[in-house]
N, C-alpha and C positions, 0 to 999 in steps of 0.2 A: 919961383918953382921949388920946392923943394924935394932933396932927394931920402928924405925920410920918411919910414914906413905909417901911413896913417893909423894902424893897429898896433897896438902894444898889442906885444900876449906874456905873460908869467914862464922868464925860462926855467923857473923848478917845477912846472905843470906839464909832464908828459900828456901827449899827442895820440889818441886811440887810433890806428891804421887797415885799413884792410889789403891784404896785397892777390891779387889776383893772379895767379899759374896757369899755363893749360900743361894741362896731366894730374896723373895722382900722386901723392906722396903718400907714405908712411906716416906712421907717428910715429916712427922713430926719432924723424928728420926735428920734432920738439927742442928739445937740446940746441940741438944744428940753428933751429931758429929763433934762438932768444926764449924760449917758453912761448912763442907765440901759441895760438888755437888754432889747429890744423882742422879745417872740415872740405872733407870731400864731397865734391857738387854732382850732379846728376848728368851734367852735361860732360863730365870728364874734365871740371878744371880744383884746382885744388883755390881757397880763399885760405889767407893767414889772417889771421884778426889780432891785434894787440897792441901795446901801448910800447911807445917808442923814445926814447926819452929826448932825443935832439935829431938834427937832418944827420948830423954823421953816424950816430945809428940808422936812420933811413937806408941812408948810401952803404953800410955795410952788411945790411940784411937783402939787400935790392945787387950786392954783388954776390951775395951767398946761394942768387937765383940765377944769375948768369954760370957763375963757378959749378954748378951743376946742369947747364947749358936744356935750362927746360926756359920753355919764353912767357917773355912779360907780358901780362892780357891789360892789367891793370893797377892803378897804386890809388888808394881816395882815402881822406883822412875820412874819417866820422864824428860828425855830431855827437854833440854828448846825449845820450838817451838814445843816440839811433843803435847804436850794436848790443847785446844777447851780453846781460853784467855775466856771465859765465866766458865770456870774450875779452874777458880785462883783465888777465891773470898777473 
């Protein structure tokens, strides 16, 4: 049994993520969240969508959610072609 990961990923390729938080954020928070697209959903959640360069950057974004005192609902990687192209800033 090997400890090697079975799938190799390109370290130079960013991954698109969607981060869902409870409550609405204003558009002025775009810079705080490294240019991610902010979508306010009808159910009261905010969806942050954008490219994340690596796991350290993802953890940094999650720390910002925590620092705002907002509840994290979900974090999901987005498959290629799944997100709207305008979300991929």
